[in-house]
DOZADO-354156 format. One line per field, with one value per residue (C-alpha): residue number from 0; residue in one letter; z, y, x. Coordinates in nm, 2 decimals, decimal comma, m for minus. Example, Ala and Ser with C-alpha at 12.3 -4.5 7.8 and 13.67 -1.06 7.14 Angstrom:
2
num [0; 1]
residuo [A; S]
c3 [0,78; 0,71]
c2 [m0,45; m0,11]
c1 [1,23; 1,37]
***
This chain:
272
num [0; 1; 2; 3; 4; 5; 6; 7; 8; 9; 10; 11; 12; 13; 14; 15; 16; 17; 18; 19; 20; 21; 22; 23; 24; 25; 26; 27; 28; 29; 30; 31; 32; 33; 34; 35; 36; 37; 38; 39; 40; 41; 42; 43; 44; 45; 46; 47; 48; 49; 50; 51; 52; 53; 54; 55; 56; 57; 58; 59; 60; 61; 62; 63; 64; 65; 66; 67; 68; 69; 70; 71; 72; 73; 74; 75; 76; 77; 78; 79; 80; 81; 82; 83; 84; 85; 86; 87; 88; 89; 90; 91; 92; 93; 94; 95; 96; 97; 98; 99; 100; 101; 102; 103; 104; 105; 106; 107; 108; 109; 110; 111; 112; 113; 114; 115; 116; 117; 118; 119; 120; 121; 122; 123; 124; 125; 126; 127; 128; 129; 130; 131; 132; 133; 134; 135; 136; 137; 138; 139; 140; 141; 142; 143; 144; 145; 146; 147; 148; 149; 150; 151; 152; 153; 154; 155; 156; 157; 158; 159; 160; 161; 162; 163; 164; 165; 166; 167; 168; 169; 170; 171; 172; 173; 174; 175; 176; 177; 178; 179; 180; 181; 182; 183; 184; 185; 186; 187; 188; 189; 190; 191; 192; 193; 194; 195; 196; 197; 198; 199; 200; 201; 202; 203; 204; 205; 206; 207; 208; 209; 210; 211; 212; 213; 214; 215; 216; 217; 218; 219; 220; 221; 222; 223; 224; 225; 226; 227; 228; 229; 230; 231; 232; 233; 234; 235; 236; 237; 238; 239; 240; 241; 242; 243; 244; 245; 246; 247; 248; 249; 250; 251; 252; 253; 254; 255; 256; 257; 258; 259; 260; 261; 262; 263; 264; 265; 266; 267; 268; 269; 270; 271]
residuo [X; X; X; X; X; X; X; X; X; X; X; X; X; X; X; X; X; X; X; X; X; X; X; X; X; X; X; X; X; X; X; X; X; X; X; X; X; X; X; X; X; X; X; X; X; X; X; X; X; X; X; X; X; X; X; X; X; X; X; X; X; X; X; X; X; X; X; X; X; X; X; X; X; X; X; X; X; X; X; X; X; X; X; X; X; X; X; X; X; X; X; X; X; X; X; X; X; X; X; X; X; X; X; X; X; X; X; X; X; X; X; X; X; X; X; X; X; X; X; X; X; X; X; X; X; X; X; X; X; X; X; X; X; X; X; X; X; X; X; X; X; X; X; X; X; X; X; X; X; X; X; X; X; X; X; X; X; X; X; X; X; X; X; X; X; X; X; X; X; X; X; X; X; X; X; X; X; X; X; X; X; X; X; X; X; X; X; X; X; X; X; X; X; X; X; X; X; X; X; X; X; X; X; X; X; X; X; X; X; X; X; X; X; X; X; X; X; X; X; X; X; X; X; X; X; X; X; X; X; X; X; X; X; X; X; X; X; X; X; X; X; X; X; X; X; X; X; X; X; X; X; X; X; X; X; X; X; X; X; X; X; X; X; X; X; X; X; X; X; X; X; X]
c3 [4,14; 4,46; 4,63; 5,01; 5,23; 5,46; 5,76; 5,69; 6,07; 6,17; 6,18; 6,46; 6,66; 6,97; 6,92; 6,56; 6,64; 6,87; 6,61; 6,43; 6,08; 5,95; 6,20; 6,05; 5,69; 5,80; 5,92; 5,59; 5,45; 5,65; 5,55; 5,18; 5,21; 5,42; 5,27; 5,23; 5,59; 5,74; 5,79; 5,72; 5,60; 5,82; 5,62; 5,85; 5,59; 5,28; 5,50; 5,60; 5,25; 5,09; 5,37; 5,39; 5,75; 6,06; 6,29; 6,65; 6,56; 6,92; 7,03; 6,73; 6,83; 7,17; 6,99; 6,73; 6,98; 7,02; 6,68; 6,57; 6,72; 6,66; 6,53; 6,55; 6,47; 6,07; 6,09; 6,20; 6,22; 6,18; 6,42; 6,27; 5,90; 5,82; 6,02; 5,86; 5,50; 5,47; 5,54; 5,82; 5,71; 5,75; 5,72; 5,54; 5,25; 4,93; 4,79; 4,68; 4,82; 5,15; 5,18; 5,11; 5,38; 5,64; 5,52; 5,57; 5,91; 6,02; 5,86; 6,11; 6,40; 6,38; 6,31; 6,68; 6,74; 6,42; 6,54; 6,88; 6,73; 6,45; 6,70; 6,66; 6,45; 6,18; 5,84; 5,58; 5,30; 5,57; 5,66; 5,29; 5,37; 5,71; 5,55; 5,31; 5,64; 5,78; 5,50; 5,52; 5,87; 5,80; 5,54; 5,80; 6,02; 5,77; 5,71; 6,09; 6,11; 5,81; 5,99; 6,33; 6,14; 5,98; 6,32; 6,48; 6,18; 6,25; 6,65; 6,58; 6,34; 6,60; 6,89; 6,66; 6,58; 6,94; 7,08; 6,77; 6,78; 6,40; 6,35; 6,51; 6,24; 6,42; 6,56; 6,93; 7,02; 7,32; 7,09; 6,84; 7,14; 7,29; 6,95; 6,94; 7,29; 7,14; 7,22; 6,98; 6,83; 7,02; 7,35; 7,26; 7,16; 7,46; 7,67; 7,49; 7,51; 7,87; 7,95; 7,73; 7,92; 8,26; 8,20; 7,88; 8,05; 8,32; 8,21; 8,46; 8,34; 7,99; 7,91; 8,04; 7,74; 7,52; 7,36; 7,54; 7,87; 7,76; 7,64; 7,91; 7,97; 8,36; 8,33; 8,01; 8,18; 8,44; 8,21; 7,98; 8,30; 8,41; 8,05; 8,01; 8,35; 8,30; 7,94; 8,03; 8,29; 8,03; 7,75; 7,99; 8,10; 7,73; 7,66; 7,93; 7,84; 7,47; 7,56; 7,75; 7,48; 7,23; 7,45; 7,52; 7,15; 7,04; 6,87; 6,82; 7,09; 7,37; 7,50; 7,15; 7,22; 7,18; 7,29; 7,12; 7,28; 7,41; 7,16; 6,89; 7,04; 7,10; 6,73; 6,63; 6,85; 6,86; 7,07; 6,94]
c2 [1,44; 1,26; 1,37; 1,35; 1,37; 1,69; 1,75; 2,04; 2,07; 2,15; 2,51; 2,48; 2,29; 2,49; 2,39; 2,48; 2,83; 2,89; 2,88; 3,16; 3,20; 3,07; 2,77; 2,71; 2,71; 2,46; 2,22; 2,21; 2,21; 1,93; 1,71; 1,77; 1,70; 1,38; 1,05; 0,79; 0,68; 1,06; 1,07; 1,39; 1,44; 1,73; 2,03; 2,35; 2,58; 2,49; 2,49; 2,86; 2,95; 2,82; 2,96; 3,29; 3,30; 3,18; 2,91; 2,81; 2,45; 2,33; 2,44; 2,30; 1,93; 2,03; 2,32; 2,07; 1,89; 1,60; 1,51; 1,49; 1,24; 1,32; 0,99; 1,13; 1,48; 1,41; 1,26; 1,35; 1,14; 1,26; 1,01; 1,05; 1,02; 0,69; 0,61; 0,92; 0,84; 0,48; 0,23; 0,00; m0,13; m0,53; m0,74; m0,98; m0,75; m0,86; m0,48; m0,38; m0,03; m0,14; m0,40; m0,10; 0,12; m0,18; m0,23; 0,12; 0,16; m0,15; m0,03; 0,30; 0,04; 0,24; m0,08; m0,15; 0,23; 0,27; m0,05; 0,10; 0,46; 0,32; 0,15; 0,31; 0,58; 0,69; 0,68; 0,95; 0,71; 0,63; 0,99; 1,04; 0,80; 0,94; 1,30; 1,17; 1,04; 1,38; 1,56; 1,33; 1,41; 1,78; 1,77; 1,58; 1,86; 2,13; 1,96; 1,95; 2,32; 2,40; 2,19; 2,37; 2,69; 2,63; 2,52; 2,86; 3,07; 2,88; 2,95; 3,32; 3,34; 3,18; 3,45; 3,75; 3,68; 3,62; 3,95; 4,18; 4,23; 4,17; 4,37; 4,10; 3,93; 3,79; 3,46; 3,45; 3,20; 3,09; 2,94; 2,79; 2,62; 2,47; 2,32; 2,18; 2,04; 1,85; 2,08; 2,05; 2,32; 2,22; 2,24; 2,60; 2,72; 2,60; 2,79; 3,13; 3,06; 2,99; 3,28; 3,52; 3,43; 3,47; 3,78; 3,99; 4,16; 4,32; 4,59; 4,51; 4,14; 4,20; 4,27; 3,92; 3,77; 3,78; 3,50; 3,55; 3,50; 3,23; 3,01; 3,06; 2,70; 2,78; 2,80; 2,62; 2,27; 2,46; 2,67; 2,36; 2,17; 2,47; 2,52; 2,16; 2,15; 2,47; 2,43; 2,07; 2,22; 2,49; 2,22; 2,01; 2,33; 2,41; 2,07; 2,05; 2,42; 2,32; 1,99; 2,18; 2,41; 2,14; 1,97; 2,29; 2,35; 2,02; 2,01; 1,63; 1,36; 1,44; 1,07; 1,01; 1,31; 1,20; 1,44; 1,43; 1,29; 1,47; 1,38; 1,48; 1,81; 1,85; 1,78; 2,03; 2,32; 2,25; 2,55; 2,52]
c1 [7,43; 7,33; 7,01; 6,95; 6,66; 6,64; 6,41; 6,20; 6,10; 6,46; 6,38; 6,15; 6,39; 6,53; 6,90; 6,88; 6,73; 7,01; 7,29; 7,43; 7,36; 7,71; 7,67; 7,32; 7,48; 7,76; 7,51; 7,35; 7,74; 7,80; 7,50; 7,59; 7,97; 7,97; 7,99; 7,72; 7,72; 7,75; 8,14; 8,30; 8,67; 8,74; 8,89; 8,83; 8,99; 8,78; 8,45; 8,54; 8,62; 8,32; 8,10; 8,25; 8,32; 8,49; 8,35; 8,44; 8,50; 8,55; 8,21; 7,99; 7,96; 7,80; 7,58; 7,47; 7,28; 7,50; 7,44; 7,81; 8,06; 8,42; 8,59; 8,95; 9,10; 9,02; 8,68; 8,35; 8,05; 7,68; 7,50; 7,13; 7,24; 7,17; 6,88; 6,73; 6,83; 6,78; 6,54; 6,68; 7,02; 6,99; 7,30; 7,03; 6,97; 7,13; 7,11; 7,45; 7,42; 7,30; 7,57; 7,83; 7,68; 7,72; 8,05; 8,16; 8,00; 8,20; 8,50; 8,48; 8,35; 8,01; 7,79; 7,69; 7,63; 7,40; 7,22; 7,14; 7,05; 6,85; 6,57; 6,25; 6,38; 6,16; 6,37; 6,38; 6,21; 5,94; 5,88; 5,74; 5,44; 5,41; 5,38; 5,11; 4,94; 4,97; 4,85; 4,55; 4,52; 4,53; 4,25; 4,01; 4,11; 4,04; 3,66; 3,62; 3,68; 3,46; 3,14; 3,24; 3,23; 2,92; 2,76; 2,92; 2,72; 2,40; 2,42; 2,53; 2,22; 2,00; 2,14; 2,12; 1,73; 1,65; 1,82; 1,81; 2,18; 2,24; 2,55; 2,74; 2,97; 3,30; 3,24; 3,35; 3,64; 3,43; 3,16; 3,42; 3,61; 3,30; 3,20; 3,57; 3,52; 3,19; 2,90; 2,63; 2,43; 2,12; 2,33; 2,45; 2,10; 1,95; 2,19; 2,10; 1,73; 1,75; 1,95; 1,77; 1,47; 1,62; 1,82; 1,69; 1,41; 1,63; 1,87; 2,10; 2,16; 2,09; 2,43; 2,53; 2,32; 2,64; 2,81; 3,16; 3,00; 2,75; 3,02; 3,30; 3,43; 3,40; 3,04; 2,90; 2,84; 2,65; 2,46; 2,39; 2,24; 2,04; 1,89; 1,79; 1,62; 1,43; 1,35; 1,23; 0,96; 0,88; 0,78; 0,59; 0,37; 0,34; 0,22; m0,04; m0,16; m0,19; m0,37; m0,63; m0,67; m0,71; m0,96; m1,19; m1,21; m1,26; m1,62; m1,65; m1,73; m1,51; m1,47; m1,30; m1,07; m0,68; m0,44; m0,10; 0,18; 0,49; 0,71; 0,47; 0,42; 0,78; 0,87; 0,61; 0,69; 1,07; 1,22; 1,57]
***
């Protein structure tokens, strides 16, 4: 029993979606009943009998997205068959099957057409390796999604602690989208803290302190820039006040008093 590669993505192709059920069935019938180079010996009556319905034979070549060439009244050729099923057919090959495929293509005067069509084409056998690579990529994407989800849960927890809105359980798409765009957890927390300080005390603006508003793409960069400027100012003011308080309560020789550096203060009193 011969086995052939099949394109599992064909169901998402527009031209295939527009076929009737029996036309779809005939496409697979054609691939299964052609010879080793994709040539089908035309037998309309047998095909309709086995498929259990009538077909508009004149319309099929066009409906099949130019994937069929009518060699004559009795033979059709599936244009992409060889390029999909086999690695590149080369006249330098010593493989007996490949030699026979090339011989048949030349017999039907299709060899030059095959060479033109096969340039840059992804072959059926090659697609197995490509599919493995795609699977690896999908796994990496899933890992990234999990990481972004963990980050989003972290940010949501910070928001709930700050605002007291503990009933929120669903992660807003605006937040996950910003993380996907490359925003950091720190960036997001800065915006939450800044807008909380700015809007929360006023009942008119309190409703704006929600994750959808804070992480809209049209506002995100602006809010982040504002937050960084404001929080940097707050940090410096807090640092100066902290140093004054330390100095005033210092009981030793004040000439030997050494204030902590800004970085030490920032590390010890990290706001986000």
